[in-house]
N, C-alpha and C positions, 0 to 999 in steps of 0.2 A: 545332523546339522542344525544349530538352532537359531532360529528366526530373531532372536534376541542379540545374538552376536553380528548376523550380516546386519542388523540396524545399526549396532555401533561401530563397523565396519564404515558404513556409509555415513554416519555422522563424522567419525574422525578425518576420514576425507574431505569431509565438507569444511569442517573447523579446522582443519589444520593442526590441533590441539586435542590431548586426549581430555583435559580438565575442562575445556569449553563444550566438547563432545558429551562427555558425562553428564554435566549439568543440564545439557537440551535433553537427554532421555532421563532426568531426575536420576542419576546414578551416581555414586561414588567410582573416582578417578579409578581404584585398586578392583573396583567390579567390572568396570569394563577393560582393564588390563587383563584380568584374568578370564572376560569372554573372549580377548582377540586371540590369546596364550593355546586356548582349547581349540579355537577354530585352527589356529596354525598346526597344532599336534595335528587334528583329525586331517586337515588337506598335505600335512608335511611339507611344509613351505614357511618362508617368512613373507609374512604381508608387509612389513614395514622396515625400511634402512635403521636400524637403530644407532648406525655407526656415527650419525648426523645429528646435527642440535636441534634441526627443523625436522619433523615427522614428515617424513616422504615415502610415499610408498612403492616398493620394489615393481618389478615388473609383473610378479606372479600376482603383487596386490593389485595390480591395474587391473589383471585380467579378471581378479576375484570380484572387485568391486563392481565391474561392468554386468557381471553375472548377478550380484547381489540384487543389484537395482532393479534387473530382471523380474528376478523371484519374487522380491518384496513387492516389486508391482502388482504381479499374475496372484500373489498371496490376496493381497487387499481386496484385489478387484473379486476374487471367490467367495471371499466374504460378504463382500457387496452384493454379489449376487444370491447367494445364499440366505441373505436375511429376509425373512419372510413377513416381519412386522409391518406395521403402518409407516411409509415415508423413509427416508435413509438413517441411520444411527453412526456416529463418533464425533469426534471432536477435533476442531481445526483451529489454532489460532492466525488472526488476522490483523492487520494496521493499518489505518485509515487516515487521510489527512482531514483537518478540521472542517473542512467545507463539505465534506462525505458524512461527518459525524453530523453535523446540523443540516444536512440536507436528504439526499435518499436512503442512506444507511439504514436509520432507525426501523423505516417501514418495511426495508428489505428483510432486516431481523425479524419484525414481527410475523410477515409472511412465512418464513423459514421454523418459526416457532409452531406456527398452527398447520403446514403441511407436513413438519420434519421434527416432531416433537423429540426426537431422541439426538438430532443434530446440534451438540452445541457447541457455540461459537465464542471464544475470549475474544475482545478486542482491546487493542491499544493504540492513543494518535500519535502523531509525530509528522516532521517534514517529509517531502517525498523521497530526496536523498538515502536520508536515515533509514526510511523504512525497506528500500530497496537493497540496505545493506543489509538488514536484519533477515530479509528473505534469503537473500545471498549466503548469509552464514548460518540459515537454517533454524532460527529464531523465530522465524514466523513461516506460516505455510503458504502465505498470501499476503498482498498488501494492495490497497486502493490509492493510486498516486495520481500524479499528472504526468501526462506521455512525455514531454521531454526531460525526463530522467538520463542523462546522459552520462559515460555512454554505459548501455545497458549489458549487464554481465553475462557473456554468450548462454550462461546455463541457466538464463531465464526467460520465460515466454510471457507474450501481451496478449491480452483479451481487451479490447476497447470495448467502455462501457456507454459512455454517455459526454455529453458537451456542455459547456457552459460559456456564456458571453459575457465580456466586461461591459459594466454599465459604470456612469456617473449617477451618484445617489445624491440627492440633497433634499431639502425643505421644500414642503409643496409651494411657500410662498413666493420661491425663486423660479416658478415654472416660466417658460416664454423665455429664459436667457439662452445665451449660446455655449456650447461646450468651452470654447476657449475664455470665453468672459467669467463661468462659474470657475472655473481652475485657477483662475487668474486674480479672482478678487476675493475669494473666499477661503476661510481656513480650509487647508488640506489634511484630511484624514486619511495617514498613509497606512498602504499594506506592508504587513513585514517585507522589509527587504532580503531577508535570508530565504524567504520563499522564492519559489519560480516566479508566480505570481506577480509579487512584490516587483520582481526584477525586471519582468517585462512592461510594466506600467512604467518604471521607471525610465526604461528604453524609447517606450512610445511618448511619454512625454518631454524627452530631450528631442525624438525625430520631429515632434511639431512642433518644438520652440517655445513650449509653455513654462514659465515660471512659476512654482507655487509656493505658497508660505505654509511650511508645514505648521501643524497643530498637535499632531499626536502618529504614535505608529505603534498597531495593534496587529496579532494575528489571527483575529477572531471577523470571518467575512459580516457575521451576524450583529457582532457588536459594532461595527464600522458601520453597517447600514441603519443600526437604529442610534446611533449618534448623529450622523448625517440627518435622518428623518426629523430628529429634534431639532434642529437649526444649529446643529455646533460647527457646521462645516460642509464639504464635499468630499467624498469617498468615491475610490473607484474599487469595483470588486467584482468577480465573477459570480453570474447568478445561474441557474438553473432556469427552465421554463416554470419547474416546480415552484422555483423560488418567486419568480415574478407575479404568480397569482397569488401569494400570501402578503407580499408587498403592499401597503395601504399607504395612501397620502401623501406620497412622495413626488419628488420630480426625478425621470428618469431619462437620459440621454446616453444614446449606444456610445460607446467609448473606442478610438482606434480608428483609422482610414487605411482600409476598410475596418469596420469591427472586429476586436481581437477575440479568439476564440480560445478555449484552454481543453485541451479532452483529457479524460480521466478514464485509467485503464486499470486492470486488474491484474501484478505482477504475481507469479509464482514460479518454482522450479519446473523445466519443462518434463522432467521424469518423475516428477511428485508422484506420489502412489495416494494422494488426496485429490486426486483431480477431479472426482465424480462427486465429490462434497464441495471444493470450492468453484465446480460448475455450476452448482444450486443456486449459490450466492452472485455468480456473476449475471444467470439466467435472471433474480429477484432485482438486481439491481439495473441491469438493462432495460427492465418492463416494469415501471413501476404501476 
């Protein structure tokens, strides 16, 4: 029985489509079809109901899928245990929200490179909802997202990493003004409303009854903070404790009553065969 065929079975079940599954494994659709046909011939069962337009597992296919996931996880775990070189080895594909890219992720990747030189991590950026979908579809092994991605697909597991607090950021000459006065009188540099953080900020402004005069809308916490520090307006952004250390010459006021918090988590498939690799990333992010 071919491990490649089992991986193809898992990919097809995950994507619900032979073409997408083939693409995720860097194979052609014909190659993945031949693997499944060989597996069906060997097991003497039909794994997929081919009378339907949509790819659907048969009862035998569902049983085979459950066992395939166990076999692949055990194989990958064995390979990990037998590896005798320094550190872990392998490849993982992760997604990350912009604030993680500008915050903790770079240092975490440097730590991993130094301690696990054979562990290769490719990174793409995106918003939390998009990244969660890509993990669910098997395009990514894991994603660093904000916790309130709802609803979580049932097949995804969540590992808490760290949390950010929301702050109003303004130029130093505005020191001493109240939060309400700052937001009411200064141009407002808005966090992208498509992002969860942007929506939460908007909800809190409405709850507090504060009217703002919008000057710009950006999806970069770093850009907003820099614009605000140069006197172009006031921004509300989520900042980690590390971010606060690096910010200089700015006015900072807690935003929200009580101060709003954003939790950052790692999303991955709960039966992923790469959890021993993503676990290293989670540890590096949780302990900067």
